C-alpha positions as CSV (number, residue, x, y, z in Angstrom):
1,M,134.5,141.4,127.8
2,M,132.1,144.2,128.1
3,S,128.7,144.2,126.7
4,N,128.2,145.9,123.2
5,P,127.5,149.7,124.0
6,S,125.6,150.0,120.7
7,V,122.6,148.0,122.2
8,D,119.9,150.6,123.0
9,P,117.5,149.4,125.8
10,M,114.6,151.3,124.0
11,I,115.3,149.5,120.6
12,L,115.6,146.1,122.5
13,N,112.3,146.7,124.2
14,A,110.6,147.8,121.0
15,W,111.9,144.6,119.3
16,L,110.7,142.4,122.2
17,S,107.3,144.2,122.3
18,A,106.8,143.8,118.4
19,R,107.9,140.1,118.8
20,S,105.2,139.8,121.5
21,V,102.6,141.3,119.0
22,A,103.8,138.8,116.3
23,R,103.4,135.8,118.6
24,G,100.4,136.9,120.6
25,L,102.3,137.0,123.8
26,P,102.1,139.5,126.8
27,M,104.0,142.8,126.5
28,P,107.4,142.9,128.1
29,V,107.7,144.0,131.6
30,P,110.8,146.1,132.9
31,E,112.3,143.8,135.7
32,Y,115.8,143.3,137.3
33,G,117.3,145.8,134.7
34,G,116.0,143.8,131.5
35,F,112.5,142.9,130.3
36,R,110.5,139.9,131.4
37,V,107.9,138.2,129.0
38,N,105.7,135.6,130.4
39,T,105.5,133.1,127.5
40,N,103.6,130.3,129.5
41,S,104.2,127.7,126.9
42,D,105.1,123.9,127.3
43,S,108.8,124.7,126.5
44,E,109.1,128.0,128.2
45,I,107.4,129.7,131.2
46,A,109.1,133.1,131.1
47,R,112.2,134.9,129.7
48,W,114.1,137.8,130.7
49,V,116.2,139.8,128.1
50,F,118.9,142.1,129.0
51,P,120.6,144.9,127.0
52,E,123.8,144.4,129.1
53,I,125.2,142.6,132.1
54,N,124.0,144.1,135.4
55,V,123.6,143.0,139.0
56,G,119.9,142.4,138.4
57,L,120.7,139.6,135.9
58,E,123.2,137.9,138.3
59,E,120.6,138.3,141.1
60,L,117.8,136.8,139.1
61,A,119.9,133.9,138.1
62,H,120.5,132.9,141.7
63,T,116.8,132.9,142.4
64,I,115.9,130.4,139.6
65,V,116.3,126.8,140.3
66,E,113.8,125.1,137.8
67,P,113.9,124.6,134.1
68,L,111.7,126.5,131.5
69,Y,113.1,130.0,132.6
70,F,115.4,131.6,130.1
71,L,117.9,134.4,130.5
72,K,118.9,136.2,127.2
73,L,121.6,138.9,126.9
74,C,122.7,141.2,124.3
75,G,126.3,140.2,124.7
76,G,128.9,137.3,124.5
77,A,128.3,133.8,125.8
78,D,131.4,134.0,128.0
79,E,130.1,137.2,129.4
80,L,126.8,135.5,130.4
81,R,128.4,132.3,131.6
82,A,130.5,134.3,134.1
83,V,127.6,135.5,136.1
84,L,125.6,132.3,136.2
85,P,125.4,129.5,138.8
86,K,126.7,126.2,137.6
87,A,123.3,124.7,137.0
88,W,122.7,127.1,134.0
89,E,123.7,125.8,130.4
90,L,124.3,128.0,127.5
91,H,122.4,127.5,124.3
92,A,123.7,127.9,120.6
93,P,124.6,131.4,119.8
94,S,122.3,133.9,118.1
95,Y,122.7,137.6,116.8
96,F,120.6,140.6,117.2
97,M,120.8,142.2,113.8
98,R,119.4,145.2,111.8
99,A,118.9,146.0,108.2
100,I,121.1,148.7,106.7
101,H,120.2,148.2,103.0
102,T,117.0,147.3,101.0
103,P,116.9,143.4,100.6
104,P,117.7,142.5,96.9
105,V,115.0,141.5,94.6
106,R,115.1,137.8,93.7
107,R,112.6,136.0,91.5
108,L,110.7,132.9,92.7
109,P,111.8,129.6,91.2
110,N,109.5,128.0,88.8
111,G,107.1,125.7,90.5
112,Y,106.7,127.8,93.7
113,A,104.0,130.3,94.6
114,I,104.0,132.8,97.4
115,E,101.2,134.3,99.4
116,V,101.3,137.3,101.8
117,S,98.5,138.1,104.3
118,R,98.2,140.7,107.0
119,A,96.0,140.8,110.2
120,G,96.4,144.1,112.0
121,A,100.2,144.7,112.6
122,V,101.1,141.0,111.7
123,M,102.2,139.9,108.4
124,E,102.7,136.2,107.3
125,A,104.4,135.0,104.2
126,R,104.1,131.4,102.9
127,I,105.7,129.9,99.9
128,A,104.2,126.6,98.4
129,S,105.8,124.2,96.2
130,E,104.0,123.0,93.0
131,T,102.7,120.0,95.0
132,G,101.1,122.3,97.6
133,A,103.7,121.5,100.3
134,L,104.8,124.5,102.6
135,A,108.4,125.2,101.5
136,A,109.0,128.5,103.4
137,S,107.2,130.6,105.7
138,G,107.8,133.7,108.1
139,Y,106.2,136.4,109.9
140,A,106.8,140.2,110.4
141,A,105.2,142.7,112.8
142,E,105.2,146.5,112.5
143,A,104.7,147.9,115.9
144,W,106.3,149.9,118.7
145,G,108.2,152.1,116.0
146,V,110.1,149.2,114.5
147,F,109.6,146.4,112.0
148,I,110.6,142.9,113.1
149,Y,111.0,139.6,111.3
150,D,110.2,136.4,113.0
151,R,110.2,132.6,112.5
152,I,111.6,132.8,109.1
153,V,111.9,129.1,108.2
154,T,112.7,127.2,104.9
155,A,112.1,123.4,104.8
156,P,115.3,121.4,104.4
157,E,114.4,119.9,101.1
158,H,113.7,123.4,99.6
159,R,116.9,125.1,100.8
160,R,119.6,126.9,98.5
161,K,117.0,128.0,96.2
162,G,116.6,131.6,97.4
163,L,113.3,131.2,99.0
164,G,114.1,132.8,102.2
165,Q,115.3,135.9,100.2
166,V,112.0,136.1,98.4
167,L,110.1,135.7,101.5
168,M,112.0,138.4,103.3
169,R,111.6,140.8,100.5
170,A,107.9,140.1,100.3
171,L,107.5,140.9,104.0
172,H,109.7,144.0,103.6
173,D,107.5,145.3,100.8
174,A,104.4,144.8,103.0
175,R,105.6,147.5,105.3
176,R,103.6,150.7,105.9
177,H,106.2,152.9,107.5
178,S,109.4,152.6,105.6
179,A,111.4,154.7,108.1
180,N,110.9,152.0,110.9
181,P,114.1,150.1,111.7
182,E,114.0,146.5,110.6
183,L,115.3,144.1,113.2
184,L,115.5,140.3,113.8
185,V,117.4,137.7,115.8
186,A,119.4,135.1,113.7
187,T,121.1,131.9,114.2
188,E,124.6,131.3,113.3
189,D,123.7,130.1,109.8
190,G,121.0,132.8,109.5
191,R,123.6,135.5,110.4
192,A,125.8,134.3,107.5
193,L,122.9,134.7,105.2
194,Y,121.4,137.9,106.3
195,S,125.0,139.5,106.2
196,T,124.9,139.0,102.5
197,L,121.6,140.7,102.2
198,G,122.3,144.0,103.7
199,W,122.1,143.2,107.4
200,E,124.5,144.1,110.1
201,T,125.1,142.5,113.7
202,I,124.1,144.9,116.6
203,S,125.4,142.5,119.2
204,P,125.7,138.8,120.0
205,Y,122.4,137.5,121.5
206,S,123.2,134.7,124.2
207,T,120.7,132.5,126.1
208,A,121.1,130.3,129.2
209,S,118.5,128.0,131.0
210,I,118.6,125.2,133.5
211,I,118.2,122.1,131.6
212,S,117.1,119.9,134.5
213,A,115.9,120.4,138.0
214,P,118.4,119.5,140.9
């Protein structure tokens, strides 16, 4: 199976750069035909994101023998698996998506309050319950000619109330440049939701890493 030809490396780099802005990470660096980000956290040292399968991805996979390094592909899991050594394991599937319609307006349920703040290019939205507990939260970043959504989370006990839709719309309304493409990476469940809110899938987004050292 071939990689999705609609994935533009420039758009991928813009999304990844804006994600770094949202998370306070170093900017992506072109490497091996993809883009490397040195995340340097307890759960991840670095990641490489590729717009398509290429020789560089396969070469890189054979040089890594330790955990905490991630390879990510705009393509299907089977396609990624085919070029990886046996030590690599696939993660749950995700999807690279873009908005094609304005998100619908939905009223916040009774008992909830939302607050949106901005620091430079980064926005944060938080929804609190009437007890003051954090019910939902998310970030967005407006940088590199794109507007990206990041870490959109609703607490399990507050789901199925439309809080995620309210939060997404609040972040959307905080944009300063309405012409910028809106992008995100969604889980399988998230993709199902976003598809009903005016989003389309650009490409599968597959991830692999070495779970334990040999």
